[in-house]
C-alpha positions in Angstrom: 2.7 174.3 88.6 3.1 173.4 92.3 1.7 170.3 93.9 -0.6 170.3 96.9 -1.7 167.6 99.3 -5.4 167.6 100.0 -6.8 165.7 103.0 -10.5 165.4 103.8 -10.9 166.4 107.4 -14.7 166.4 107.8 -17.5 164.2 106.5 -19.7 165.2 103.6 -22.8 163.8 105.2 -25.7 166.3 105.1 -23.8 168.6 102.7 -25.2 169.8 99.4 -24.9 167.5 96.5 -22.5 169.9 94.7 -20.0 169.8 97.5 -20.2 166.0 97.6 -19.5 165.8 93.9 -16.6 168.2 94.2 -15.0 166.0 96.8 -15.4 163.0 94.5 -13.9 165.0 91.7 -10.9 165.7 93.8 -10.5 162.0 94.5 -11.7 162.1 98.1 -14.7 160.5 99.8 -13.6 159.3 103.2 -12.4 161.2 106.2 -8.5 161.3 106.4 -8.1 160.3 102.8 -5.3 162.3 101.0 -4.4 163.0 97.4 -1.6 164.9 95.8 -2.6 167.0 92.8 -1.1 169.7 90.6 -2.5 173.2 91.7 -4.3 174.3 88.5 -6.9 177.1 88.4 -9.6 174.4 88.2 -8.3 172.6 91.3 -7.9 175.9 93.2 -11.6 176.6 92.5 -12.6 173.2 93.8 -10.5 173.7 97.0 -12.2 177.1 97.6 -15.6 175.5 97.2 -15.0 172.8 99.9 -12.3 174.5 102.0 -14.4 173.9 105.2 -14.2 170.1 104.7 -10.5 169.7 103.7 -7.0 170.7 104.7 -4.4 171.7 102.2 -0.6 171.5 102.4 1.8 172.7 99.8 4.6 170.3 98.7 
């Protein structure tokens, strides 16, 4: 599996609870915070769900 760097680029204020929980599950929560994770099908689904709040870079 490849690794990706996920950075939260927009706030989760006034977003549905499910999107806020998805960001927390990815390890995010504050704007400009970044995490590096393995790109599994589960992570890819989370990225798709909140792609308007994050930026993704392949490593």
